[in-house]
N, C-alpha and C positions, 0 to 999 in steps of 0.2 A: 223196713223198720228204720225209722230216723235215728239220728245220733242222740245220745242222752246228755252230752255235754259239749261245750265249745271246743275243748281239747280233742275229743273224739272226732268231731266234725272236721277239725283242722287236719288231723292225721289221715282221715278218709280222703280229704281233698288232695293232699300230697300224694297218696297212693294212687288216686285216680289220675292225676297228672302224669305219673310215671307209667301207668297202664296205657295211657293214650299216646305216650312217646313225647310228651311236652316237657318232661323232666327225666333225669337219669335215676335208675333204680339204685345205683351205688350211693346216691345222696340221701336215700331214705334211712331213717333210724327208728329203733324201738317199735312202737305200735304201728306206725305207718308201714314199716317193712313187713310186719306180720300180716297186716291187712292186705298188702299187695300180694303176698303169697297165698292167702287163704280165701280171698273174696273175688267174685266176678266184677267186671266193670259196672254192671247194672246195680249190684249190691252197693258198691262204693258210691255210685251216683246218688242212691237213695240216702245214704248217710250224709254225704256232702251237701245235699240241697235242703237239709232241715232248716227251719226258721231259727235264727240265732237269738231272737229277742228274749225268750223265756228260758233259755238254757243256762244252767250253772256253768261256771268256769271249769270246774272239774266234777266228776261223778263222785259222790260220797260212798265210802265203803260201808257195807251193812254192819250193824252192831252185832256182836256175837253173844 
């Protein structure tokens, strides 16, 4: 499943870098920390490699 926003893609990229040992886990914050703990490296790769062209900056919240 690819990322739904640029922010989500960026967080997945940071978590993926930490999983691979290219960055420190202690530097992760917020969503990227949660992604690191709950997703596999394969899942993070799918999120991080999404095409950025048509993604919104942030995912909109659903109207209630």
